[in-house]
Backbone as ProteinMPNN parsed JSONL, in Angstrom:
{"seq_chain_A": "MAPRGLSAEEKRVKLLEIFHETRDFYQLKELEKLGPKLKGIVSQSVKEVLQSLVDDGLVQGDKIGSSNFFWSFPSHQGAVVQGRVDNAKEIKTSHQAQLLEIQQMIEKEKSVRVESERRTAALSKLQGLKKELAKLDEELAAYGACDPVKLEETRRGITLAKEAAIRWTENYSSLLSHFLRQSMVTVEDVRKYLEIDEEYEDIM", "coords_chain_A": {"N_chain_A": [[-3.385, 16.001, -51.815], [-6.622, 16.327, -53.155], [-7.795, 15.059, -56.3], [-8.665, 17.223, -59.026], [-12.009, 17.784, -60.063], [-13.765, 17.043, -63.138], [-14.541, 19.581, -65.508], [-17.644, 20.951, -66.808], [-17.494, 21.173, -69.617], [-15.295, 19.542, -70.157], [-16.334, 17.067, -69.429], [-18.256, 16.77, -71.426], [-16.636, 16.558, -73.715], [-15.184, 14.224, -73.159], [-17.215, 12.292, -72.885], [-18.171, 12.309, -75.462], [-15.981, 11.295, -76.73], [-16.11, 8.583, -76.093], [-18.134, 7.635, -77.792], [-16.988, 8.224, -80.331], [-14.576, 6.823, -80.314], [-15.322, 4.157, -80.024], [-17.352, 3.834, -81.827], [-20.02, 2.928, -81.571], [-23.367, 1.941, -80.501], [-25.283, 3.077, -77.727], [-27.066, 2.614, -74.626], [-28.472, 4.673, -72.013], [-27.949, 3.64, -69.436], [-25.738, 2.056, -69.965], [-23.824, 3.913, -70.666], [-23.625, 5.265, -68.261], [-22.181, 3.461, -66.841], [-19.828, 3.122, -68.353], [-18.829, 5.725, -68.445], [-17.591, 6.553, -65.86], [-15.702, 4.514, -65.73], [-14.117, 4.545, -68.144], [-13.571, 7.263, -68.702], [-13.57, 8.797, -66.406], [-15.831, 10.175, -65.658], [-18.31, 11.209, -63.456], [-20.834, 8.993, -62.525], [-23.451, 9.898, -61.91], [-23.664, 12.265, -63.289], [-23.7, 11.729, -65.956], [-26.139, 11.482, -67.414], [-27.083, 14.152, -67.582], [-24.962, 15.369, -68.988], [-25.039, 13.923, -71.367], [-27.57, 14.689, -72.333], [-27.105, 17.378, -72.878], [-25.353, 17.178, -75.02], [-26.988, 15.966, -76.901], [-28.892, 17.999, -77.203], [-27.337, 19.908, -78.463], [-26.947, 18.739, -80.876], [-24.807, 17.056, -81.272], [-24.856, 14.458, -80.512], [-26.822, 11.733, -81.506], [-30.117, 10.403, -81.007], [-32.509, 7.741, -80.536], [-35.579, 5.921, -80.253], [-35.839, 2.525, -79.908], [-37.915, -0.06, -79.987], [-38.643, -0.585, -76.685], [-36.538, 0.771, -75.672], [-34.111, 3.433, -75.419], [-31.63, 4.505, -77.623], [-28.347, 5.797, -78.192], [-26.005, 7.549, -80.289], [-22.996, 8.622, -81.99], [-20.933, 9.862, -84.558], [-17.649, 10.698, -85.751], [-17.718, 12.016, -88.255], [-20.247, 13.094, -88.293], [-20.107, 14.99, -86.251], [-18.337, 16.729, -87.42], [-19.902, 17.697, -89.498], [-21.873, 19.038, -88.072], [-20.369, 21.032, -86.809], [-19.412, 22.354, -89.08], [-21.808, 23.299, -90.076], [-22.452, 25.161, -88.114], [-20.378, 26.943, -88.476], [-20.91, 27.856, -91.076], [-23.368, 29.109, -90.6], [-22.557, 31.109, -88.843], [-20.957, 32.583, -90.564], [-22.869, 33.558, -92.353], [-24.342, 35.21, -90.654], [-22.359, 37.038, -90.004], [-21.862, 38.195, -92.525], [-24.342, 39.409, -92.979], [-24.416, 41.271, -90.866], [-22.225, 42.843, -91.564], [-23.163, 43.995, -93.911], [-25.284, 45.514, -92.889], [-23.828, 47.242, -91.267], [-22.338, 48.624, -93.18], [-24.409, 49.928, -94.533], [-25.379, 51.605, -92.496], [-23.117, 53.198, -92.07], [-22.982, 54.5, -94.53], [-25.35, 55.978, -94.389], [-24.725, 57.661, -92.284], [-22.611, 59.154, -93.407], [-24.034, 60.398, -95.436], [-25.819, 62.005, -93.969], [-23.973, 63.642, -92.729], [-22.988, 65.053, -94.908], [-25.185, 66.555, -95.581], [-25.68, 68.032, -93.304], [-23.809, 70.307, -93.003], [-21.254, 71.856, -91.173], [-21.623, 75.121, -89.983], [-21.625, 78.644, -89.18], [-24.208, 79.555, -88.984], [-25.71, 77.18, -88.639], [-24.592, 76.283, -86.247], [-25.372, 78.359, -84.523], [-28.146, 78.042, -84.673], [-28.507, 75.516, -83.549], [-27.589, 76.062, -80.994], [-29.507, 77.901, -80.156], [-31.762, 76.274, -80.235], [-31.146, 74.455, -78.189], [-31.201, 76.203, -76.029], [-33.915, 76.951, -76.034], [-35.095, 74.488, -75.445], [-34.218, 74.142, -72.796], [-35.504, 76.332, -71.624], [-38.181, 75.642, -72.029], [-38.33, 73.343, -70.448], [-37.948, 74.501, -67.959], [-40.233, 76.126, -67.762], [-42.187, 74.162, -67.755], [-41.676, 73.007, -65.281], [-42.332, 75.152, -63.594], [-45.051, 75.395, -64.187], [-46.003, 72.961, -63.233], [-45.542, 73.394, -60.545], [-47.505, 75.226, -59.858], [-49.75, 73.714, -59.756], [-52.968, 73.413, -58.98], [-53.561, 75.644, -60.445], [-53.088, 75.132, -63.004], [-53.957, 75.598, -66.351], [-55.358, 73.584, -67.783], [-56.322, 71.954, -65.71], [-57.881, 73.847, -64.407], [-59.868, 74.315, -66.316], [-61.062, 71.796, -66.322], [-62.066, 71.785, -63.74], [-63.918, 73.919, -63.868], [-65.733, 72.885, -65.708], [-66.635, 70.699, -64.248], [-67.957, 71.991, -62.143], [-70.013, 73.265, -63.546], [-71.471, 71.069, -64.538], [-72.266, 69.94, -62.119], [-73.901, 71.946, -61.082], [-75.934, 71.983, -63.015], [-77.018, 69.468, -62.584], [-77.968, 69.769, -59.976], [-79.936, 71.749, -60.317], [-81.687, 70.346, -61.978], [-82.59, 68.3, -60.267], [-83.815, 69.753, -58.224], [-85.884, 70.888, -59.642], [-87.265, 68.587, -60.314], [-88.044, 67.842, -57.768], [-89.741, 69.984, -57.087], [-91.769, 69.659, -58.984], [-92.8, 67.133, -58.287], [-93.666, 67.702, -55.707], [-95.69, 69.61, -56.15], [-97.523, 68.065, -57.572], [-98.142, 66.143, -55.636], [-99.341, 67.711, -53.657], [-101.673, 68.5, -54.962], [-103.024, 66.143, -55.09], [-103.52, 65.402, -52.509], [-104.511, 66.301, -49.119], [-102.756, 67.726, -47.614], [-100.388, 70.201, -46.326], [-97.691, 72.267, -47.649], [-95.819, 72.688, -45.674], [-96.255, 70.501, -44.002], [-95.366, 68.394, -45.627], [-92.644, 69.06, -45.994], [-91.807, 68.917, -43.393], [-92.206, 66.22, -42.879], [-90.421, 65.063, -44.679], [-88.119, 66.05, -43.659], [-86.997, 68.457, -44.594], [-85.1, 71.31, -44.61], [-86.065, 74.596, -43.461], [-84.69, 76.59, -44.667], [-84.323, 75.85, -47.202], [-84.178, 76.438, -50.698], [-85.053, 76.897, -54.14], [-82.663, 76.364, -56.735], [-81.609, 78.863, -58.804]], "CA_chain_A": [[-4.357, 16.936, -52.431], [-7.626, 15.587, -53.909], [-7.774, 15.387, -57.732], [-9.684, 18.18, -59.467], [-13.08, 17.183, -60.848], [-13.872, 17.493, -64.53], [-15.479, 20.671, -65.763], [-18.785, 20.553, -67.639], [-17.046, 21.013, -71.003], [-14.429, 18.362, -70.2], [-17.217, 15.906, -69.404], [-18.857, 16.666, -72.753], [-15.608, 16.083, -74.642], [-14.829, 12.84, -72.847], [-18.342, 11.419, -73.204], [-18.213, 12.236, -76.92], [-14.871, 10.422, -77.118], [-16.559, 7.188, -75.987], [-18.854, 7.335, -79.025], [-16.118, 8.3, -81.492], [-13.539, 5.798, -80.231], [-15.915, 2.825, -80.158], [-18.29, 3.872, -82.952], [-21.059, 1.963, -81.213], [-24.628, 2.487, -80.005], [-25.361, 2.843, -76.281], [-28.179, 3.068, -73.815], [-28.021, 5.54, -70.925], [-27.389, 2.86, -68.324], [-24.414, 1.605, -70.368], [-22.934, 5.075, -70.586], [-23.409, 5.559, -66.844], [-21.14, 2.538, -66.375], [-18.598, 3.378, -69.085], [-18.328, 7.068, -68.15], [-16.606, 6.53, -64.772], [-14.66, 3.507, -65.98], [-13.218, 4.91, -69.24], [-13.234, 8.685, -68.815], [-13.575, 9.478, -65.112], [-17.027, 11.013, -65.513], [-19.158, 10.716, -62.381], [-22.002, 8.317, -63.093], [-24.675, 10.682, -61.726], [-23.711, 13.42, -64.192], [-23.699, 11.269, -67.346], [-27.426, 11.782, -68.048], [-27.13, 15.585, -67.883], [-23.972, 15.643, -70.031], [-25.565, 13.325, -72.59], [-28.674, 15.517, -72.811], [-26.548, 18.613, -73.45], [-24.793, 16.826, -76.327], [-28.141, 15.747, -77.777], [-29.481, 19.32, -77.476], [-26.451, 20.621, -79.394], [-26.885, 18.008, -82.13], [-23.559, 16.312, -81.377], [-25.2, 13.053, -80.291], [-28.146, 11.396, -82.012], [-30.835, 9.461, -80.16], [-33.756, 7.245, -81.095], [-36.188, 4.862, -79.46], [-36.003, 1.266, -80.626], [-38.689, -0.88, -79.065], [-38.884, 0.117, -75.419], [-35.259, 1.316, -75.201], [-33.536, 4.586, -76.111], [-30.236, 4.308, -77.999], [-27.639, 7.028, -78.563], [-24.8, 7.319, -81.064], [-22.375, 9.798, -82.586], [-19.762, 9.521, -85.352], [-16.81, 11.881, -86.003], [-18.16, 12.72, -89.461], [-21.442, 13.866, -87.943], [-19.665, 16.151, -85.477], [-17.761, 17.678, -88.379], [-21.007, 18.333, -90.224], [-22.52, 19.976, -87.145], [-19.468, 22.179, -86.644], [-19.41, 23.085, -90.342], [-23.079, 24.01, -90.14], [-22.355, 26.33, -87.233], [-19.46, 27.894, -89.121], [-21.643, 28.465, -92.196], [-24.377, 30.003, -90.021], [-21.833, 32.27, -88.304], [-20.524, 33.387, -91.713], [-24.053, 34.254, -92.869], [-24.649, 36.298, -89.707], [-21.301, 38.041, -90.159], [-22.11, 38.9, -93.789], [-25.523, 40.25, -92.773], [-24.03, 42.385, -89.992], [-21.341, 43.724, -92.321], [-24.007, 44.752, -94.827], [-25.998, 46.504, -92.078], [-22.842, 48.24, -90.841], [-22.035, 49.456, -94.347], [-25.578, 50.772, -94.771], [-25.4, 52.64, -91.451], [-22.007, 54.123, -92.338], [-23.381, 55.328, -95.678], [-26.364, 56.921, -93.908], [-24.022, 58.666, -91.473], [-21.897, 60.035, -94.323], [-25.028, 61.206, -96.131], [-26.297, 63.027, -93.032], [-22.884, 64.594, -92.523], [-22.892, 65.92, -96.086], [-26.331, 67.477, -95.556], [-25.557, 68.912, -92.141], [-22.481, 70.918, -93.03], [-21.035, 72.774, -90.06], [-21.538, 76.536, -90.342], [-21.974, 79.52, -88.063], [-25.665, 79.605, -88.911], [-26.19, 75.932, -88.045], [-24.155, 76.265, -84.846], [-26.224, 79.291, -83.8], [-29.484, 77.461, -84.606], [-28.46, 74.428, -82.569], [-27.462, 76.685, -79.68], [-30.816, 78.467, -79.843], [-32.653, 75.145, -79.958], [-30.816, 73.952, -76.862], [-31.692, 77.187, -75.068], [-35.369, 76.857, -75.999], [-35.432, 73.254, -74.731], [-34.019, 74.399, -71.369], [-36.565, 77.253, -71.2], [-39.417, 74.873, -71.998], [-38.266, 72.478, -69.273], [-38.131, 75.363, -66.795], [-41.644, 76.525, -67.735], [-42.951, 72.971, -67.353], [-41.5, 72.871, -63.831], [-43.112, 76.209, -62.954], [-46.456, 75.057, -64.362], [-46.292, 71.862, -62.309], [-45.523, 73.939, -59.19], [-48.77, 75.908, -59.611], [-50.729, 72.678, -59.429], [-54.383, 73.668, -59.275], [-53.68, 76.773, -61.367], [-52.846, 74.626, -64.354], [-55.128, 75.918, -67.191], [-56.114, 72.378, -68.106], [-57.033, 71.561, -64.495], [-58.903, 74.862, -64.15], [-60.957, 74.064, -67.243], [-61.743, 70.601, -65.838], [-62.816, 72.176, -62.547], [-65.067, 74.722, -64.305], [-66.707, 71.983, -66.322], [-67.224, 69.911, -63.167], [-68.897, 72.862, -61.422], [-71.171, 73.466, -64.417], [-72.254, 69.828, -64.547], [-72.867, 69.765, -60.796], [-74.993, 72.911, -60.959], [-77.027, 71.519, -63.874], [-77.648, 68.328, -61.911], [-78.706, 70.277, -58.816], [-81.14, 72.413, -60.828], [-82.58, 69.316, -62.493], [-83.217, 67.59, -59.152], [-84.74, 70.641, -57.509], [-87.075, 70.997, -60.484], [-88.005, 67.336, -60.129], [-88.65, 67.908, -56.436], [-90.853, 70.933, -57.126], [-92.862, 69.056, -59.767], [-93.406, 66.074, -57.477], [-94.346, 68.315, -54.569], [-96.935, 70.209, -56.643], [-98.425, 66.968, -57.903], [-98.581, 65.514, -54.402], [-100.251, 68.622, -52.972], [-102.939, 68.48, -55.669], [-103.667, 64.85, -54.876], [-103.749, 65.144, -51.08], [-105.056, 67.406, -48.35], [-101.73, 68.213, -46.682], [-99.767, 71.465, -46.7], [-96.266, 72.192, -47.998], [-95.067, 72.597, -44.422], [-96.35, 69.113, -43.526], [-94.502, 67.551, -46.47], [-91.238, 69.362, -45.703], [-91.513, 68.399, -42.061], [-92.129, 64.754, -42.973], [-89.192, 64.731, -45.413], [-87.0, 66.673, -42.943], [-86.399, 69.474, -45.451], [-84.854, 72.515, -43.834], [-86.85, 75.767, -43.871], [-83.846, 77.476, -45.449], [-84.236, 75.296, -48.56], [-84.716, 77.246, -51.763], [-84.69, 76.402, -55.454], [-81.47, 76.958, -57.36], [-82.029, 79.598, -60.003]], "C_chain_A": [[-5.313, 16.144, -53.328], [-7.602, 16.003, -55.373], [-8.919, 16.318, -58.088], [-10.728, 17.47, -60.315], [-13.127, 17.755, -62.254], [-14.864, 18.645, -64.637], [-16.598, 20.159, -66.662], [-18.348, 20.303, -69.075], [-16.142, 19.797, -71.154], [-15.255, 17.078, -70.196], [-17.853, 15.68, -70.78], [-17.871, 16.066, -73.755], [-15.329, 14.605, -74.422], [-15.971, 11.874, -73.142], [-18.457, 11.243, -74.713], [-17.109, 11.312, -77.433], [-15.272, 8.951, -77.063], [-17.26, 6.771, -77.271], [-17.882, 7.238, -80.207], [-15.045, 7.21, -81.493], [-14.096, 4.4, -80.454], [-16.827, 2.705, -81.373], [-19.413, 2.854, -82.759], [-22.303, 2.706, -80.737], [-24.754, 2.133, -78.526], [-26.7, 3.287, -75.723], [-27.612, 3.896, -72.662], [-27.348, 4.747, -69.817], [-25.993, 2.332, -68.659], [-23.406, 2.738, -70.262], [-22.64, 5.451, -69.142], [-22.379, 4.63, -66.225], [-19.797, 2.83, -67.041], [-17.978, 4.734, -68.752], [-17.282, 7.079, -67.046], [-15.417, 5.622, -65.092], [-13.637, 3.966, -67.014], [-12.723, 6.357, -69.19], [-13.264, 9.443, -67.491], [-14.742, 10.43, -64.921], [-17.9, 10.41, -64.423], [-20.454, 10.18, -62.967], [-23.26, 9.175, -63.028], [-24.792, 11.86, -62.705], [-23.797, 13.019, -65.654], [-24.985, 11.661, -68.07], [-27.499, 13.243, -68.471], [-26.179, 15.942, -69.013], [-24.472, 15.116, -71.375], [-26.67, 14.185, -73.186], [-28.164, 16.805, -73.45], [-25.956, 18.352, -74.831], [-25.906, 16.587, -77.35], [-28.754, 17.084, -78.181], [-28.658, 20.089, -78.497], [-26.291, 19.894, -80.724], [-25.615, 17.209, -82.326], [-23.762, 14.82, -81.152], [-26.625, 12.847, -80.786], [-28.804, 10.379, -81.077], [-32.119, 9.005, -80.82], [-34.267, 6.113, -80.217], [-36.406, 3.633, -80.341], [-36.689, 0.296, -79.678], [-39.017, -0.075, -77.826], [-37.633, 0.792, -74.89], [-34.818, 2.496, -76.055], [-32.059, 4.33, -76.378], [-29.642, 5.635, -78.469], [-26.385, 6.662, -79.347], [-24.266, 8.645, -81.602], [-21.127, 9.353, -83.327], [-18.97, 10.8, -85.635], [-17.28, 12.693, -87.203], [-19.376, 13.594, -89.166], [-21.065, 15.119, -87.168], [-19.082, 17.21, -86.406], [-18.841, 18.422, -89.133], [-21.708, 19.366, -89.359], [-21.686, 21.239, -86.996], [-19.45, 23.024, -87.906], [-20.693, 23.882, -90.514], [-23.067, 25.271, -89.284], [-21.459, 27.391, -87.851], [-20.179, 28.626, -90.252], [-22.673, 29.468, -91.685], [-23.723, 31.278, -89.492], [-21.381, 33.194, -89.432], [-21.689, 34.184, -92.28], [-24.414, 35.435, -91.976], [-23.635, 37.421, -89.85], [-21.521, 38.878, -91.412], [-23.286, 39.862, -93.653], [-25.179, 41.478, -91.945], [-23.119, 43.37, -90.727], [-22.138, 44.59, -93.291], [-24.771, 45.85, -94.086], [-25.058, 47.616, -91.644], [-22.509, 49.188, -91.984], [-23.176, 50.419, -94.638], [-25.652, 51.919, -93.763], [-24.307, 53.671, -91.699], [-22.342, 55.048, -93.502], [-24.421, 56.366, -95.271], [-25.713, 58.032, -93.102], [-23.315, 59.67, -92.371], [-22.863, 60.954, -95.063], [-25.534, 62.334, -95.24], [-25.23, 64.083, -92.785], [-22.786, 65.571, -93.687], [-24.019, 66.941, -96.118], [-26.17, 68.504, -94.441], [-24.135, 69.471, -92.05], [-22.369, 71.93, -91.894], [-20.88, 74.198, -90.583], [-21.934, 77.357, -89.126], [-23.49, 79.567, -87.875], [-26.227, 78.355, -88.24], [-25.824, 75.849, -86.565], [-25.044, 77.161, -83.998], [-27.634, 78.712, -83.627], [-29.538, 76.339, -83.573], [-28.374, 74.975, -81.146], [-28.798, 77.264, -79.223], [-31.814, 77.369, -79.484], [-32.412, 74.587, -78.563], [-31.336, 74.89, -75.784], [-33.206, 77.121, -74.915], [-35.829, 75.597, -75.264], [-35.304, 73.454, -73.223], [-35.131, 75.302, -70.827], [-37.9, 76.525, -71.075], [-39.466, 73.971, -70.768], [-38.517, 73.288, -67.999], [-39.597, 75.782, -66.652], [-42.538, 75.357, -67.313], [-42.867, 72.768, -65.845], [-42.335, 73.908, -63.09], [-44.609, 75.893, -63.032], [-46.873, 73.947, -63.403], [-46.356, 72.369, -60.875], [-46.827, 74.634, -58.845], [-49.906, 74.934, -59.32], [-52.121, 72.999, -59.909], [-54.575, 74.803, -60.266], [-53.37, 76.372, -62.806], [-54.096, 74.899, -65.197], [-55.989, 74.703, -67.522], [-56.945, 71.935, -66.907], [-58.14, 72.552, -64.166], [-60.125, 74.631, -65.048], [-61.76, 72.837, -66.811], [-62.609, 70.928, -64.624], [-64.068, 72.97, -62.924], [-66.158, 73.822, -64.898], [-67.407, 71.135, -65.261], [-68.259, 70.708, -62.402], [-70.178, 73.042, -62.232], [-72.077, 72.231, -64.42], [-72.961, 69.607, -63.217], [-74.057, 70.698, -60.612], [-76.198, 72.473, -61.79], [-77.77, 70.354, -63.23], [-78.49, 68.8, -60.733], [-80.014, 70.947, -59.245], [-82.161, 71.373, -61.288], [-83.308, 68.608, -61.367], [-84.171, 68.473, -58.347], [-86.02, 70.847, -58.317], [-87.933, 69.739, -60.358], [-88.746, 67.34, -58.791], [-89.872, 68.815, -56.45], [-92.042, 70.341, -57.872], [-93.574, 67.98, -58.961], [-94.202, 66.65, -56.308], [-95.69, 68.901, -55.006], [-97.963, 69.13, -56.953], [-98.998, 66.332, -56.634], [-99.598, 66.384, -53.668], [-101.631, 68.639, -53.644], [-103.727, 67.211, -55.384], [-104.007, 64.572, -53.405], [-104.264, 66.404, -50.393], [-104.043, 67.973, -47.365], [-101.133, 69.503, -47.213], [-98.297, 71.224, -47.05], [-95.428, 72.0, -46.749], [-95.077, 71.162, -43.888], [-95.414, 68.191, -44.307], [-93.04, 67.782, -46.138], [-90.845, 68.824, -44.328], [-91.332, 66.891, -42.107], [-90.821, 64.321, -43.647], [-87.937, 65.323, -44.787], [-86.248, 67.645, -43.846], [-86.298, 70.767, -44.675], [-85.684, 73.676, -44.376], [-86.046, 76.7, -44.759], [-83.698, 76.975, -46.891], [-84.847, 76.272, -49.551], [-84.262, 76.66, -53.098], [-83.442, 77.095, -55.97], [-81.902, 77.604, -58.661], [-80.864, 79.62, -61.002]], "O_chain_A": [[-4.863, 15.37, -54.173], [-7.409, 17.182, -55.669], [-10.01, 16.219, -57.527], [-10.392, 16.657, -61.176], [-12.586, 18.829, -62.517], [-15.885, 18.677, -63.95], [-16.508, 19.061, -67.212], [-18.78, 19.329, -69.692], [-16.211, 19.095, -72.164], [-14.913, 16.113, -70.881], [-17.973, 14.544, -71.239], [-18.222, 15.184, -74.539], [-15.248, 13.829, -75.374], [-15.731, 10.756, -73.599], [-18.8, 10.162, -75.193], [-17.279, 10.631, -78.445], [-14.826, 8.157, -77.891], [-17.015, 5.68, -77.787], [-17.944, 6.29, -80.99], [-14.65, 6.73, -82.556], [-13.412, 3.546, -81.017], [-17.048, 1.608, -81.886], [-19.715, 2.047, -83.637], [-22.298, 3.928, -80.588], [-24.384, 1.035, -78.111], [-27.365, 4.181, -76.245], [-26.418, 3.829, -72.369], [-26.294, 5.141, -69.317], [-25.157, 2.174, -67.77], [-22.274, 2.539, -69.821], [-21.539, 5.903, -68.827], [-21.771, 4.96, -65.207], [-18.753, 2.794, -66.389], [-16.756, 4.884, -68.772], [-16.176, 7.571, -67.268], [-14.274, 5.936, -64.759], [-12.434, 3.807, -66.809], [-11.594, 6.645, -69.586], [-12.998, 10.644, -67.477], [-14.668, 11.37, -64.13], [-18.2, 9.217, -64.464], [-21.09, 10.828, -63.798], [-24.051, 9.188, -63.971], [-25.884, 12.386, -62.923], [-23.952, 13.884, -66.516], [-24.937, 12.12, -69.212], [-27.924, 13.548, -69.586], [-26.529, 16.723, -69.898], [-24.342, 15.788, -72.398], [-26.713, 14.392, -74.398], [-28.719, 17.271, -74.445], [-26.043, 19.204, -75.715], [-25.78, 16.958, -78.517], [-29.095, 17.292, -79.346], [-29.208, 20.837, -79.306], [-25.582, 20.374, -81.609], [-25.358, 16.725, -83.428], [-22.929, 14.01, -81.559], [-27.515, 13.658, -80.531], [-28.116, 9.588, -80.433], [-32.75, 9.755, -81.564], [-33.498, 5.437, -79.533], [-37.069, 3.698, -81.376], [-36.104, -0.121, -78.678], [-39.606, 1.002, -77.916], [-37.644, 1.333, -73.784], [-35.106, 2.56, -77.25], [-31.316, 3.978, -75.462], [-30.326, 6.473, -79.057], [-25.775, 5.618, -79.116], [-24.979, 9.646, -81.661], [-20.342, 8.563, -82.804], [-19.56, 11.875, -85.746], [-17.246, 13.923, -87.171], [-19.52, 14.687, -89.714], [-21.632, 16.188, -87.395], [-19.291, 18.409, -86.221], [-18.726, 19.622, -89.382], [-22.092, 20.434, -89.837], [-22.201, 22.356, -87.046], [-19.47, 24.253, -87.838], [-20.676, 24.999, -91.031], [-23.6, 26.309, -89.674], [-21.742, 28.587, -87.765], [-20.08, 29.846, -90.38], [-22.836, 30.544, -92.259], [-24.249, 32.378, -89.662], [-21.41, 34.418, -89.296], [-21.527, 35.348, -92.646], [-24.749, 36.516, -92.46], [-23.988, 38.6, -89.823], [-21.389, 40.101, -91.386], [-23.239, 40.988, -94.148], [-25.593, 42.591, -92.27], [-23.224, 44.582, -90.537], [-21.834, 45.769, -93.476], [-24.896, 46.972, -94.579], [-25.43, 48.789, -91.648], [-22.41, 50.4, -91.79], [-22.946, 51.587, -94.952], [-25.948, 53.057, -94.126], [-24.535, 54.872, -91.558], [-22.024, 56.237, -93.467], [-24.386, 57.501, -95.746], [-26.093, 59.197, -93.213], [-23.393, 60.878, -92.147], [-22.569, 62.127, -95.295], [-25.666, 63.475, -95.684], [-25.534, 65.268, -92.649], [-22.536, 66.761, -93.492], [-23.844, 68.054, -96.615], [-26.48, 69.683, -94.61], [-23.374, 69.143, -91.139], [-23.264, 72.748, -91.679], [-20.107, 74.452, -91.507], [-22.504, 76.837, -88.166], [-23.987, 79.613, -86.75], [-27.105, 78.444, -87.382], [-26.622, 75.41, -85.736], [-25.432, 76.788, -82.891], [-28.247, 78.868, -82.57], [-30.502, 76.228, -82.815], [-28.987, 74.444, -80.22], [-29.176, 77.138, -78.059], [-32.607, 77.512, -78.553], [-33.359, 74.282, -77.838], [-31.846, 74.446, -74.756], [-33.727, 77.222, -73.804], [-36.829, 75.624, -74.546], [-36.155, 73.005, -72.456], [-35.64, 75.083, -69.728], [-38.658, 76.761, -70.134], [-40.507, 73.844, -70.123], [-39.203, 72.833, -67.084], [-40.137, 75.79, -65.546], [-43.524, 75.546, -66.6], [-43.853, 72.405, -65.204], [-42.972, 73.596, -62.084], [-45.345, 76.099, -62.067], [-47.962, 73.988, -62.831], [-47.127, 71.849, -60.069], [-47.232, 74.647, -57.682], [-50.907, 75.303, -58.706], [-52.427, 72.875, -61.095], [-55.641, 74.918, -60.87], [-53.395, 77.207, -63.71], [-55.189, 74.483, -64.815], [-57.216, 74.795, -67.537], [-58.116, 71.585, -67.049], [-59.211, 72.161, -63.702], [-61.267, 74.738, -64.6], [-62.987, 72.827, -66.915], [-63.725, 70.429, -64.487], [-65.146, 72.735, -62.377], [-67.345, 73.988, -64.616], [-68.608, 70.879, -65.349], [-69.315, 70.185, -62.046], [-71.282, 72.983, -61.691], [-73.299, 72.345, -64.316], [-74.103, 69.148, -63.178], [-75.087, 70.307, -60.063], [-77.34, 72.572, -61.341], [-78.995, 70.262, -63.317], [-79.591, 68.298, -60.511], [-81.06, 70.745, -58.628], [-83.355, 71.505, -61.019], [-84.504, 68.337, -61.476], [-85.198, 68.008, -57.854], [-87.107, 70.966, -57.751], [-89.16, 69.811, -60.303], [-89.894, 66.909, -58.689], [-90.916, 68.469, -55.896], [-93.187, 70.499, -57.449], [-94.804, 67.917, -58.95], [-95.273, 66.15, -55.964], [-96.702, 68.721, -54.329], [-99.142, 69.275, -56.628], [-100.188, 66.022, -56.567], [-100.585, 65.884, -53.128], [-102.647, 68.778, -52.963], [-104.957, 67.211, -55.434], [-104.708, 63.606, -53.103], [-104.429, 67.446, -51.027], [-104.419, 68.625, -46.391], [-101.327, 69.866, -48.373], [-97.738, 70.157, -46.796], [-94.452, 71.25, -46.752], [-94.066, 70.664, -43.391], [-94.757, 67.322, -43.733], [-92.271, 66.829, -46.013], [-89.729, 68.348, -44.118], [-90.434, 66.341, -41.469], [-90.196, 63.342, -43.24], [-86.831, 65.137, -45.296], [-85.017, 67.66, -43.866], [-87.292, 71.263, -44.145], [-85.973, 73.748, -45.57], [-86.607, 77.498, -45.51], [-83.025, 77.609, -47.704], [-85.896, 76.861, -49.291], [-83.221, 76.009, -53.179], [-83.198, 78.265, -55.677], [-82.497, 76.952, -59.519], [-80.992, 80.186, -62.087]]}, "name": "protein", "num_of_chains": 1, "seq": "MAPRGLSAEEKRVKLLEIFHETRDFYQLKELEKLGPKLKGIVSQSVKEVLQSLVDDGLVQGDKIGSSNFFWSFPSHQGAVVQGRVDNAKEIKTSHQAQLLEIQQMIEKEKSVRVESERRTAALSKLQGLKKELAKLDEELAAYGACDPVKLEETRRGITLAKEAAIRWTENYSSLLSHFLRQSMVTVEDVRKYLEIDEEYEDIM"}
């Protein structure tokens, strides 16, 4: 049976052990050689594991000249862990304060909203009115075009359309009168030229 590979967390622990046991500074290429040799970490995964430790603040890194060096000491790991513990405690204290405030608000609301026959009846009536309102909304939606708001919009649209039609027919009449005064043609000739039906009449 083939040996089980290391999990991601096991790789992190073992790579960190190299730093803490040797208390030395390393370049990536050195760790890629030491990882498989000392801790059984696959060489190709060392870079990714190292980056995760750097991201979590467990390993420090700096560029010296043209090379990047990494290091980590047990005392530093303790400081990082202690910092996380302190941060967790602050969050816990904040959440406890918020929880206490919410509980006090709940108790206050309970004291104001004392259960009584009158309150129970009012709540029941409110629930009934909500159901009735929902039912009326459904009926109103079913009527569609008969919706008062839509009817008002339609009426306004008709009014605007009629006003526009009257305005254009008046413009047409004014232009026609002016043209007839300036030329020697008849109304029939103009309507024939413009292909205006004989049934045309002004909108009153």
